[in-house]
LUMSEGU-522028 format. One line per 4 residues: number of its first residue (from 1); their letters; for each residue x, y, z of N, C-alpha, C, O. Coordinates in pm, whole numbers. Layout:
NUM) A) X/Y/Z/X/Y/Z/X/Y/Z/X/Y/Z; ...;
//
This chain:
1) MSTA) -5196/-6480/10658/-5061/-6444/10668/-4994/-6476/10789/-5024/-6458/10907; -4838/-6559/10697/-4762/-6643/10809/-4720/-6563/10966/-4682/-6446/10973; -4729/-6610/11025/-4602/-6550/11158/-4514/-6483/11085/-4495/-6361/11083; -4452/-6582/11014/-4305/-6503/10972/-4336/-6382/10903/-4278/-6277/10929;
5) TVQE) -4447/-6397/10796/-4434/-6265/10707/-4560/-6096/10805/-4581/-5979/10775; -4593/-6166/10892/-4668/-6051/11033/-4509/-6025/11093/-4459/-5913/11099; -4440/-6143/11135/-4277/-6056/11202/-4260/-5930/11140/-4294/-5826/11197; -4170/-5935/10940/-4146/-5899/10848/-4197/-5790/10858/-4127/-5695/10891;
9) HVET) -4360/-5770/10829/-4397/-5646/10829/-4398/-5610/10911/-4410/-5494/10872; -4394/-5596/11066/-4375/-5546/11132/-4215/-5466/11175/-4192/-5360/11232; -4135/-5561/11123/-4007/-5461/11160/-3964/-5385/11064/-3887/-5297/11103; -4001/-5387/10875/-4035/-5309/10769/-4141/-5174/10882/-4087/-5066/10906;
13) SASG) -4211/-5189/10909/-4306/-5060/10936/-4240/-5019/11070/-4319/-4949/11132; -4123/-5037/11138/-4105/-5010/11230/-3965/-4963/11206/-3940/-4861/11270; -3875/-5004/11138/-3778/-4923/11079/-3789/-4881/10944/-3674/-4858/10906; -3867/-4860/10856/-3899/-4804/10777/-3913/-4864/10642/-3886/-4983/10656;
17) KAGI) -3947/-4836/10498/-3957/-4912/10391/-3867/-5056/10373/-3750/-5078/10405; -3924/-5107/10338/-3813/-5227/10267/-3724/-5238/10219/-3770/-5263/10107; -3623/-5241/10206/-3519/-5171/10155/-3397/-5115/10167/-3288/-5139/10114; -3455/-4997/10285/-3448/-4852/10286/-3373/-4902/10416/-3428/-4967/10505;
21) EMMT) -3227/-4858/10416/-3173/-4837/10525/-3186/-4694/10614/-3165/-4586/10558; -3212/-4700/10714/-3187/-4566/10744/-3065/-4544/10784/-2978/-4630/10793; -3051/-4398/10815/-2924/-4337/10800/-2944/-4212/10958/-3056/-4182/10999; -2819/-4160/11019/-2832/-4044/11104/-2826/-3864/10991/-2753/-3852/10893;
25) ITVR) -2875/-3806/11018/-2820/-3716/10953/-2816/-3620/11077/-2875/-3633/11184; -2714/-3496/11025/-2719/-3373/11091/-2768/-3268/11041/-2708/-3201/10957; -2927/-3231/11102/-2943/-3100/11082/-2914/-2972/11108/-2890/-2986/11228; -2903/-2897/11094/-2800/-2770/11106/-2911/-2668/11078/-2935/-2644/10960;
29) IRRY) -2986/-2602/11182/-3109/-2516/11213/-3050/-2378/11210/-2929/-2379/11233; -3098/-2264/11189/-3089/-2143/11229/-3185/-2080/11298/-3294/-2040/11257; -3115/-2069/11458/-3231/-2047/11525/-3240/-1898/11563/-3133/-1839/11558; -3372/-1810/11607/-3336/-1721/11687/-3498/-1665/11777/-3597/-1612/11727;
33) NPEV) -3475/-1700/11917/-3590/-1657/11956/-3570/-1465/11984/-3464/-1422/12029; -3644/-1404/11962/-3580/-1247/11987/-3544/-1273/12149/-3432/-1281/12200; -3688/-1284/12218/-3696/-1319/12396/-3563/-1317/12457/-3531/-1259/12561; -3487/-1391/12376/-3334/-1419/12484/-3222/-1417/12358/-3111/-1412/12411;
37) DAAP) -3209/-1418/12213/-3125/-1397/12170/-3072/-1262/12099/-3146/-1182/12042; -2941/-1251/12109/-2950/-1073/12051/-2885/-1119/11915/-2834/-1027/11852; -2877/-1263/11850/-2876/-1262/11703/-2911/-1403/11687/-2927/-1476/11785; -2924/-1452/11541/-2935/-1597/11536/-2811/-1605/11544/-2717/-1526/11549;
41) HWVD) -2838/-1794/11543/-2699/-1889/11606/-2729/-2018/11503/-2835/-2031/11441; -2646/-2086/11498/-2681/-2230/11448/-2706/-2320/11526/-2655/-2289/11634; -2777/-2450/11534/-2750/-2525/11633/-2751/-2704/11551/-2784/-2708/11433; -2723/-2805/11604/-2697/-2907/11546/-2815/-2995/11585/-2862/-2985/11698;
45) YQVT) -2865/-3079/11497/-2953/-3179/11600/-2902/-3288/11476/-2883/-3251/11360; -2881/-3448/11529/-2924/-3536/11507/-2994/-3596/11464/-3069/-3611/11561; -3069/-3692/11327/-3199/-3718/11324/-3145/-3857/11264/-3050/-3873/11188; -3243/-3964/11325/-3229/-4094/11249/-3377/-4064/11110/-3493/-4025/11120;
49) ADPT) -3316/-4096/11029/-3428/-4038/10891/-3415/-4171/10789/-3317/-4243/10769; -3522/-4175/10745/-3549/-4188/10607/-3494/-4158/10427/-3533/-4065/10357; -3432/-4229/10401/-3311/-4096/10280/-3436/-4068/10213/-3447/-3946/10196; -3568/-4158/10153/-3684/-4081/10131/-3745/-4021/10170/-3827/-3973/10092;
53) ARIL) -3750/-3985/10295/-3861/-3915/10386/-3857/-3782/10358/-3756/-3772/10288; -3913/-3660/10371/-3851/-3515/10402/-3823/-3412/10486/-3852/-3383/10602; -3774/-3375/10418/-3677/-3301/10538/-3804/-3233/10639/-3778/-3203/10756; -3893/-3221/10601/-3974/-3169/10707/-4033/-3261/10809/-4071/-3224/10919;
57) DSLH) -4038/-3377/10768/-4029/-3531/10878/-3923/-3525/10979/-3957/-3560/11092; -3774/-3480/10960/-3706/-3450/11034/-3719/-3363/11099/-3679/-3381/11214; -3785/-3210/11061/-3829/-3108/11135/-3922/-3099/11236/-3929/-3023/11332; -4015/-3217/11187/-4125/-3304/11321/-4048/-3354/11436/-4060/-3307/11549;
61) KIKW) -3951/-3472/11397/-3918/-3555/11492/-3795/-3455/11554/-3748/-3493/11661; -3746/-3347/11504/-3700/-3278/11613/-3762/-3178/11736/-3702/-3152/11841; -3849/-3147/11711/-3990/-3057/11766/-4033/-3117/11881/-4045/-3083/11999; -4061/-3272/11779/-4126/-3371/11922/-4059/-3478/12005/-4098/-3552/12095;
65) EQDG) -3933/-3456/11935/-3845/-3544/12066/-3753/-3539/12098/-3703/-3629/12166; -3673/-3401/12053/-3548/-3303/12089/-3558/-3159/12195/-3515/-3133/12307; -3656/-3070/12071/-3644/-2976/12121/-3821/-2920/12081/-3863/-2934/11966; -3882/-2879/12157/-4036/-2843/12156/-4025/-2722/12116/-4111/-2677/12040;
69) SLTF) -3901/-2632/12164/-3952/-2493/12153/-3910/-2475/12003/-3947/-2364/11965; -3853/-2537/11917/-3845/-2507/11810/-3984/-2472/11684/-4079/-2549/11692; -3990/-2393/11606/-4112/-2317/11559/-4074/-2295/11410/-3976/-2253/11349; -4193/-2342/11379/-4170/-2333/11218/-4310/-2326/11160/-4398/-2339/11245;
73) RRSC) -4359/-2307/11019/-4502/-2335/10967/-4503/-2451/10898/-4408/-2515/10855; -4602/-2468/10893/-4640/-2651/10805/-4763/-2679/10838/-4802/-2688/10955; -4871/-2703/10685/-5019/-2707/10754/-5026/-2862/10643/-5024/-2978/10686; -5033/-2827/10522/-5137/-2937/10469/-5023/-3072/10437/-5073/-3185/10435;
77) AHGV) -4837/-3054/10407/-4729/-3058/10421/-4726/-3184/10262/-4678/-3297/10263; -4773/-3136/10178/-4795/-3186/10066/-4800/-3077/9905/-4874/-3085/9807; -4724/-3014/9927/-4658/-2903/9861/-4800/-2830/9782/-4787/-2780/9670; -4892/-2831/9830/-5032/-2740/9811/-5074/-2609/9904/-5167/-2542/9861;
81) CGSD) -5005/-2563/10044/-5102/-2517/10090/-4958/-2396/10118/-4993/-2305/10192; -4812/-2384/10072/-4713/-2306/10084/-4683/-2250/10171/-4612/-2149/10169; -4747/-2324/10304/-4706/-2251/10429/-4564/-2317/10489/-4529/-2282/10602; -4475/-2423/10406/-4346/-2442/10482/-4184/-2414/10400/-4081/-2479/10419;
85) AMRI) -4211/-2278/10292/-4096/-2252/10247/-4021/-2201/10402/-4047/-2160/10516; -3890/-2245/10293/-3710/-2235/10394/-3642/-2260/10308/-3662/-2330/10209; -3493/-2163/10363/-3383/-2231/10280/-3365/-2323/10305/-3384/-2344/10424; -3313/-2457/10214/-3216/-2548/10280/-3162/-2578/10161/-3194/-2589/10043;
89) NGKN) -3048/-2590/10249/-2888/-2558/10168/-2855/-2469/10079/-2788/-2488/9978; -2917/-2343/10127/-2870/-2269/10063/-3011/-2233/9939/-2985/-2127/9880; -3113/-2281/9902/-3166/-2277/9844/-3327/-2297/9858/-3367/-2408/9893; -3418/-2195/9832/-3564/-2175/9842/-3576/-2339/9830/-3520/-2412/9748;
93) RLAC) -3655/-2370/9925/-3759/-2472/9911/-3904/-2502/9958/-3956/-2393/9981; -3977/-2584/9977/-4050/-2646/10104/-4041/-2768/10071/-4037/-2851/9980; -4035/-2727/10286/-3990/-2856/10337/-3997/-2952/10280/-3912/-3022/10225; -4174/-2964/10299/-4283/-3060/10280/-4216/-3209/10130/-4246/-3329/10131;
97) KALV) -4124/-3134/10022/-4117/-3224/9905/-3980/-3210/9849/-3959/-3232/9730; -3841/-3157/9973/-3711/-3139/9987/-3724/-3288/10034/-3786/-3293/10140; -3679/-3429/9979/-3591/-3547/10032/-3443/-3530/10054/-3346/-3485/9992; -3472/-3589/10180/-3332/-3621/10263/-3224/-3615/10165/-3147/-3519/10158;
101) KDLN) -3216/-3751/10065/-3168/-3819/9964/-3144/-3741/9855/-3072/-3787/9765; -3195/-3622/9844/-3162/-3537/9731/-3072/-3392/9778/-3011/-3323/9696; -3077/-3361/9941/-2956/-3291/9979/-2845/-3321/10046/-2827/-3258/10150; -2751/-3413/10011/-2636/-3442/10028/-2637/-3468/10129/-2572/-3392/10201;
105) PTKP) -2714/-3594/10200/-2731/-3586/10315/-2606/-3625/10366/-2612/-3606/10487; -2493/-3671/10335/-2358/-3713/10404/-2303/-3598/10490/-2224/-3630/10578; -2336/-3464/10476/-2264/-3348/10518/-2449/-3267/10580/-2560/-3305/10544; -2419/-3166/10667/-2528/-3077/10730/-2625/-3047/10608/-2607/-3003/10495;
109) ITVE) -2735/-3089/10677/-2807/-3040/10599/-2847/-2855/10684/-2855/-2854/10806; -2865/-2729/10610/-2868/-2635/10687/-3031/-2609/10649/-3074/-2674/10553; -3130/-2514/10723/-3232/-2530/10736/-3239/-2382/10779/-3160/-2376/10872; -3286/-2272/10763/-3327/-2125/10796/-3429/-2036/10682/-3466/-2048/10565;
113) PIQG) -3446/-1952/10785/-3566/-1854/10765/-3566/-1830/10547/-3459/-1816/10487; -3638/-1831/10509/-3619/-1729/10393/-3604/-1590/10442/-3634/-1539/10551; -3524/-1518/10279/-3460/-1378/10332/-3542/-1291/10275/-3614/-1338/10187; -3552/-1184/10296/-3605/-1045/10305/-3697/-994/10373/-3722/-874/10376;
117) LPVL) -3775/-1109/10452/-3873/-1061/10528/-3845/-1106/10667/-3782/-1206/10701; -3920/-988/10764/-3803/-991/10954/-3913/-1137/10963/-4027/-1174/10932; -3785/-1187/11029/-3797/-1321/11140/-3863/-1295/11290/-3838/-1211/11377; -3943/-1384/11282/-4019/-1329/11391/-3971/-1457/11505/-3953/-1453/11627;
121) KDLV) -3961/-1560/11412/-3871/-1662/11525/-3850/-1815/11511/-3938/-1893/11548; -3751/-1852/11464/-3625/-1956/11418/-3682/-1899/11281/-3670/-1788/11228; -3767/-2045/11233/-3810/-2056/11131/-3967/-1977/11024/-4041/-1990/10927; -3942/-1919/11107/-4121/-1809/11115/-4075/-1692/11089/-3992/-1633/11158;
125) VDME) -4154/-1627/10933/-4108/-1487/10913/-4232/-1435/10904/-4340/-1486/10875; -4198/-1316/10935/-4351/-1209/10909/-4350/-1147/10756/-4280/-1076/10684; -4526/-1253/10753/-4573/-1209/10603/-4653/-1137/10528/-4708/-1159/10419; -4653/-1050/10596/-4736/-893/10624/-4671/-876/10465/-4707/-931/10361;
129) PFFQ) -4582/-796/10484/-4531/-740/10353/-4563/-795/10235/-4628/-746/10144; -4494/-940/10245/-4547/-1011/10112/-4717/-1006/10073/-4763/-973/9964; -4781/-1041/10173/-4930/-1018/10153/-5024/-917/10111/-5119/-933/10035; -4976/-783/10187/-4965/-647/10130/-4949/-604/9976/-5022/-523/9920;
133) AYRD) -4834/-675/9915/-4779/-638/9770/-4871/-732/9711/-4881/-707/9591; -4962/-855/9755/-5013/-952/9677/-5190/-848/9645/-5251/-843/9537; -5227/-785/9766/-5367/-679/9760/-5295/-608/9688/-5360/-621/9584; -5188/-525/9653/-5216/-467/9621/-5255/-427/9476/-5323/-342/9417;
137) VKPF) -5163/-549/9447/-5226/-574/9325/-5368/-619/9255/-5395/-650/9138; -5451/-611/9378/-5595/-625/9292/-5616/-800/9223/-5651/-838/9112; -5582/-864/9331/-5595/-1044/9265/-5713/-1103/9270/-5722/-1204/9340; -5813/-1061/9206/-5984/-1057/9214/-6023/-1024/9068/-5971/-924/9020;
141) LIAH) -6092/-1080/9006/-6162/-1044/8916/-6201/-884/8908/-6246/-848/9016; -6196/-772/8805/-6289/-687/8797/-6371/-648/8682/-6335/-592/8579; -6494/-691/8718/-6590/-685/8546/-6694/-549/8609/-6761/-533/8711; -6670/-484/8510/-6798/-386/8493/-6923/-385/8414/-6963/-473/8336;
145) GNEP) -6954/-326/8431/-7141/-339/8340/-7217/-437/8457/-7194/-485/8568; -7323/-432/8356/-7492/-554/8457/-7422/-637/8489/-7325/-669/8421; -7451/-687/8589/-7440/-802/8708/-7488/-928/8560/-7603/-915/8516; -7412/-1023/8506/-7449/-1122/8451/-7541/-1181/8538/-7546/-1181/8661;
149) TRER) -7640/-1249/8421/-7748/-1337/8441/-7654/-1522/8457/-7709/-1608/8525; -7555/-1544/8404/-7494/-1676/8411/-7384/-1658/8392/-7344/-1549/8350; -7264/-1807/8428/-7094/-1756/8437/-7104/-1692/8305/-7187/-1698/8214; -6987/-1626/8324/-6885/-1577/8200/-6860/-1666/8120/-6798/-1760/8170;
153) IQSQ) -6884/-1676/8009/-6830/-1787/7906/-6656/-1704/7863/-6616/-1588/7870; -6596/-1827/7824/-6412/-1817/7854/-6411/-1998/7781/-6434/-2114/7814; -6359/-1905/7647/-6284/-2003/7511/-6185/-2128/7630/-6179/-2089/7746; -6130/-2232/7606/-6011/-2269/7590/-5897/-2221/7586/-5820/-2221/7682;
157) KDRD) -5865/-2163/7446/-5788/-2101/7454/-5717/-1958/7513/-5604/-1910/7512; -5888/-1907/7581/-5865/-1758/7663/-5834/-1839/7755/-5795/-1769/7849; -5827/-2007/7798/-5817/-1990/7954/-5670/-2033/7952/-5600/-2026/8052; -5638/-2065/7865/-5479/-2124/7835/-5396/-1985/7860/-5342/-1981/7970;
161) RFDD) -5380/-1897/7796/-5361/-1788/7847/-5282/-1739/7940/-5180/-1673/7925; -5347/-1786/8063/-5295/-1759/8183/-5286/-1831/8303/-5263/-1784/8414; -5313/-1984/8264/-5330/-2121/8278/-5188/-2108/8418/-5203/-2109/8540; -5085/-2099/8354/-4989/-2122/8447/-4926/-2002/8562/-4833/-2005/8642;
165) TTKC) -5014/-1913/8531/-4996/-1799/8718/-5139/-1818/8778/-5202/-1732/8839; -5179/-1938/8752/-5296/-2042/8815/-5256/-2077/8926/-5319/-2087/9031; -5117/-2104/8897/-5059/-2221/9020/-5003/-2197/9126/-4979/-2285/9208; -4969/-2062/9143/-4944/-1988/9270/-4989/-2036/9394/-5109/-2061/9395;
169) ILCA) -4917/-2059/9517/-4984/-2117/9653/-4912/-2027/9706/-4891/-2050/9825; -4849/-1905/9655/-4816/-1769/9761/-4743/-1866/9884/-4790/-1889/9995; -4635/-1905/9835/-4512/-1984/9932/-4439/-1823/9968/-4412/-1790/10083; -4421/-1752/9871/-4318/-1623/9868/-4163/-1736/9851/-4057/-1673/9854;
173) ACTT) -4151/-1878/9835/-4040/-1896/9801/-3904/-1798/9696/-3788/-1764/9720; -4026/-1775/9544/-4001/-1710/9475/-3934/-1533/9497/-3825/-1482/9472; -4050/-1487/9548/-3999/-1338/9601/-3913/-1318/9709/-3871/-1205/9730; -3869/-1450/9808/-3764/-1410/9904/-3655/-1472/9817/-3552/-1470/9884;
177) SCPV) -3639/-1511/9732/-3502/-1531/9603/-3444/-1459/9560/-3329/-1471/9521; -3570/-1285/9554/-3523/-1229/9446/-3403/-1095/9504/-3446/-993/9558; -3275/-1116/9484/-3197/-962/9518/-3232/-872/9505/-3194/-794/9592; -3318/-817/9405/-3379/-644/9416/-3503/-676/9564/-3520/-572/9627;
181) FWAD) -3549/-743/9596/-3656/-779/9692/-3545/-768/9816/-3542/-669/9888; -3466/-865/9831/-3353/-834/9909/-3337/-707/9993/-3368/-676/10108; -3276/-648/9894/-3187/-484/9914/-3304/-386/9913/-3283/-275/9961; -3472/-428/9844/-3537/-288/9857/-3665/-409/9908/-3697/-504/9836;
185) GQYF) -3703/-392/9994/-3818/-471/10111/-3956/-400/10047/-4055/-459/10092; -4000/-268/9938/-4060/-243/9880/-4051/-257/9709/-4103/-163/9648; -4014/-327/9657/-4041/-396/9513/-4124/-495/9555/-4117/-579/9645; -4236/-455/9439/-4372/-587/9440/-4339/-715/9478/-4389/-784/9567;
189) GPAA) -4228/-745/9384/-4139/-938/9391/-4278/-1012/9306/-4397/-999/9278; -4176/-1086/9295/-4206/-1205/9156/-4350/-1231/9199/-4434/-1215/9110; -4398/-1270/9328/-4530/-1373/9403/-4676/-1268/9269/-4753/-1285/9175; -4612/-1149/9382/-4728/-1037/9346/-4790/-1012/9185/-4909/-1011/9155;
193) IVNA) -4682/-993/9100/-4685/-1010/8933/-4768/-1069/8864/-4868/-1050/8794; -4651/-1202/8928/-4746/-1321/8915/-4871/-1345/8910/-4926/-1393/8810; -4952/-1305/9053/-5087/-1309/9054/-5162/-1236/9004/-5281/-1259/8984; -5063/-1073/8957/-5135/-954/8877/-5185/-1032/8693/-5289/-1029/8627;
197) HRFI) -5081/-1078/8677/-5042/-1197/8576/-5172/-1232/8500/-5214/-1211/8386; -5215/-1288/8599/-5344/-1412/8631/-5502/-1349/8589/-5607/-1395/8544; -5440/-1186/8643/-5574/-1155/8580/-5573/-1025/8469/-5668/-976/8407; -5432/-990/8468/-5426/-920/8354/-5491/-1012/8230/-5602/-1022/8177;
201) FDSR) -5390/-1060/8219/-5441/-1151/8064/-5595/-1287/8097/-5593/-1400/8047; -5698/-1241/8177/-5791/-1307/8195/-5848/-1218/8093/-5834/-1096/8097; -5954/-1321/7940/-6036/-1221/7914/-6156/-1168/7972/-6204/-1063/7929; -6212/-1237/8073/-6308/-1159/8139/-6311/-1100/8247/-6402/-1113/8329;
205) DDGA) -6177/-1001/8265/-6168/-936/8323/-6160/-769/8260/-6089/-748/8161; -6241/-652/8329/-6167/-550/8299/-6042/-466/8356/-6025/-363/8291; -5962/-482/8449/-5915/-433/8562/-5773/-418/8507/-5684/-360/8570; -5752/-482/8364/-5607/-523/8338/-5512/-320/8333/-5410/-265/8374;
209) NERL) -5627/-288/8259/-5511/-99/8295/-5503/-74/8439/-5390/-51/8482; -5599/-75/8520/-5582/-40/8583/-5470/-146/8667/-5389/-72/8723; -5442/-263/8691/-5313/-366/8723/-5189/-294/8652/-5075/-273/8693; -5239/-270/8557/-5004/-231/8462/-5015/-116/8562/-4933/-121/8654;
213) EILN) -5135/30/8564/-5052/128/8635/-5006/144/8757/-4928/235/8786; -5060/36/8861/-5018/-53/8956/-4842/-97/8960/-4763/-80/9053; -4822/-148/8846/-4691/-225/8792/-4609/-152/8791/-4491/-174/8820; -4686/11/8735/-4565/71/8636/-4529/154/8717/-4492/259/8664;
217) DREG) -4522/151/8841/-4472/210/8950/-4333/176/8975/-4278/67/8959; -4282/295/9019/-4068/300/9033/-4044/108/9155/-3939/49/9181; -4150/80/9184/-4141/-51/9300/-4180/-136/9212/-4145/-243/9261; -4260/-168/9052/-4276/-257/9036/-4208/-330/8919/-4089/-356/8933;
221) VWRC) -4280/-372/8786/-4228/-473/8711/-4062/-386/8664/-3969/-452/8618; -4053/-259/8683/-3892/-203/8611/-3815/-241/8694/-3699/-215/8661; -3826/-311/8829/-3711/-339/8916/-3645/-479/8887/-3524/-500/8894; -3757/-584/8849/-3658/-705/8794/-3555/-672/8691/-3544/-597/8593;
225) RTTF) -3472/-776/8768/-3317/-785/8695/-3299/-908/8601/-3192/-950/8558; -3433/-960/8574/-3416/-1116/8495/-3310/-1187/8553/-3236/-1253/8481; -3292/-1182/8682/-3220/-1311/8738/-3246/-1499/8704/-3168/-1595/8702; -3371/-1486/8685/-3456/-1625/8679/-3430/-1627/8830/-3540/-1633/8885;
229) NCTE) -3342/-1625/8911/-3355/-1677/9063/-3511/-1684/9114/-3516/-1710/9234; -3597/-1673/9073/-3730/-1656/9127/-3805/-1811/9052/-3853/-1901/9121; -3798/-1814/8877/-3783/-1921/8822/-3791/-2055/8858/-3873/-2146/8856; -3642/-2030/8905/-3572/-2147/8952/-3623/-2197/9115/-3605/-2317/9133;
233) ACPR) -3687/-2116/9242/-3754/-2168/9339/-3871/-2184/9313/-3950/-2213/9403; -3899/-2174/9219/-4113/-2192/9249/-4101/-2345/9237/-4027/-2401/9155; -4180/-2408/9326/-4198/-2539/9331/-4292/-2552/9256/-4258/-2648/9187; -4389/-2520/9222/-4523/-2502/9124/-4431/-2477/8978/-4505/-2429/8892;
237) GIQI) -4296/-2495/8930/-4260/-2472/8831/-4338/-2364/8684/-4355/-2378/8563; -4366/-2261/8786/-4475/-2170/8736/-4298/-2040/8676/-4212/-1984/8743; -4329/-2049/8498/-4191/-1975/8423/-4233/-1783/8503/-4262/-1688/8431; -4226/-1776/8611/-4230/-1622/8633/-4179/-1522/8595/-4217/-1405/8592;
241) TQAI) -4015/-1610/8542/-3982/-1465/8426/-4001/-1438/8368/-3990/-1317/8351; -4081/-1565/8217/-4219/-1532/8141/-4291/-1400/8165/-4288/-1288/8116; -4369/-1472/8280/-4491/-1392/8318/-4438/-1247/8357/-4522/-1162/8324; -4366/-1211/8394/-4279/-1070/8458/-4291/-985/8302/-4369/-899/8264;
245) AEVK) -4166/-1059/8228/-4194/-985/8087/-4264/-988/7982/-4232/-949/7870; -4364/-1036/8018/-4572/-1014/7924/-4626/-894/8016/-4693/-793/7994; -4575/-944/8113/-4689/-740/8158/-4566/-650/8116/-4600/-579/8021; -4448/-630/8150/-4351/-532/8120/-4374/-500/7937/-4343/-392/7888;
249) RALI) -4430/-611/7857/-4504/-621/7712/-4576/-503/7734/-4566/-382/7712; -4669/-601/7797/-4826/-487/7765/-4826/-380/7849/-4934/-324/7869; -4698/-326/7918/-4702/-211/7988/-4645/-119/7842/-4682/-3/7827; -4555/-185/7742/-4525/-154/7658/-4582/-61/7536/-4558/47/7481;
253) TRRV) -4688/-192/7526/-4743/-182/7406/-4936/-140/7386/-5007/-105/7292; -4966/-179/7591/-5091/-168/7588/-5226/-195/7545/-5341/-151/7534; -5128/-316/7524/-5231/-440/7494/-5221/-551/7501/-5125/-607/7446; -5305/-615/7563/-5333/-751/7654/-5336/-895/7545/-5443/-954/7527;
257) I) -5256/-924/7501/-5273/-1055/7375/-5197/-1195/7458/-5191/-1304/7402;
//
């Protein structure tokens, strides 16, 4: 590699990808520290960002270079763990999948916690009500009878029946985009129903009727108003509204097909 090529490589690495012009963006974050703040408030941060970078990268720069007190969750940073669900420009998204260039960066990019769950600090919410609803629908295989001596066989057709709802990463983007959940935190919410669907329609499972009775509660599937907010918010592309409708149909017909 020639000296000129090495220098070009170093310059490209320092400034971003080749052919990509860095830009200064304003990230407007809804901050709240219960120890010192009477109410949430907005704070603007100026960040130099690659337009093709993720908003999570900008949050890292703010925390590491400007304000170490900024608090948010993240883990894998690749859209698998579901830890960094936030309300970005008014929509629920994963910060690790939202690109700066897609967020109208010429204007302030707003970042706030997902709605409907208690805010603990800044962008961190209390996920316990969400996970309690998840636990309540018994999201595990229920099988009666003797323990099998080999794996439970399932046809590809039977597996395909519930394939879509196996994709849930429990990020809560769907549940916290639901206006019914905002108004009544007792509603099971889309994510819990999706995870019940995954087992209700599993041919190996014997607990379908039990889960259907749980979801037949006044805070169950009948609270859904079919606004499609949940489907639009899901970062995995799960057809959530359809899954909820299928659970409703199973309740009415008492047939799991």
